[in-house]
C-alpha positions in Angstrom: -1.6 7.9 -16.2 -3.9 10.2 -14.4 -3.0 13.8 -13.5 -0.7 13.0 -10.6 1.6 15.6 -9.0 5.1 15.1 -10.4 6.8 15.5 -7.1 5.2 12.5 -5.2 7.5 10.5 -3.0 6.7 6.8 -3.4 7.4 4.5 -0.5 7.8 0.8 -1.3 6.2 -1.8 0.9 8.8 -4.6 0.7 10.6 -6.6 3.3 13.8 -5.0 4.5 15.9 -7.8 3.0 14.0 -7.8 -0.4 16.0 -7.8 -3.5 14.9 -7.5 -7.1 12.2 -5.5 -8.7 9.3 -7.1 -6.9 6.5 -6.6 -7.7 5.9 -4.5 -4.7 3.2 -2.1 -3.6 4.1 1.6 -3.4 2.3 4.4 -1.7 2.5 8.2 -2.0 0.7 10.8 0.1 -0.6 13.8 -1.7 -0.8 17.4 -0.3 -2.8 18.0 2.8 -3.3 16.4 6.1 -7.0 16.2 6.4 -9.3 13.2 5.8 -9.8 14.2 2.1 -6.1 14.4 1.3 -5.2 12.0 -1.5 -3.4 8.7 -1.0 -2.0 7.0 -4.2 -1.1 3.3 -4.5 0.5 1.5 -7.4 2.4 -1.8 -8.1 6.0 -1.6 -9.2 5.2 -3.9 -12.2 2.5 -1.5 -13.5 3.5 2.0 -12.2 1.2 3.8 -14.6 -1.8 2.1 -13.0 -2.4 4.2 -9.9 -5.3 3.9 -7.5 -6.2 7.0 -5.5 -8.2 7.1 -2.3 -8.2 9.5 0.6 -6.5 9.7 3.9 -9.6 8.8 5.9 -10.1 5.6 4.0 -6.4 4.8 4.1 -6.3 5.3 7.9 -9.3 3.0 8.3 -7.6 0.3 6.1 -4.4 0.5 8.2 -6.4 0.2 11.4 -8.1 -2.9 10.0 -4.8 -4.5 9.0 -3.4 -3.8 12.5 -6.5 -5.3 14.1 -6.2 -8.5 12.0 -9.4 -7.9 10.0 -7.7 -9.2 6.8 -5.7 -12.1 8.2 -8.0 -14.7 6.7 -6.6 -13.7 3.3 -3.1 -14.9 4.3 -1.9 -18.5 4.4 -0.6 -19.3 7.8 -2.2 -16.3 9.5 -2.9 -18.5 12.5 0.7 -18.0 13.5 2.0 -21.1 11.7 4.2 -20.8 8.7 2.6 -22.0 5.4 4.0 -25.2 3.9 6.9 -24.5 1.5 
């Protein structure tokens, strides 16, 4: 694993009613609150594989998600539920 601060607080992105180990994506914000502050992402099934970006890029990604820029990657993104 890279040289990550040992005191990171990982937040799991999982549905509120989720049970079991996932796999889920987890995110941890490093020290600082400027655009260059680190943001770390990992998957619960491979916690030693951490991707690091910065706050400016993370914020741009979140804005894109909220604006629907990635909806074409999701089945049923047109408001209809995908077939089970």
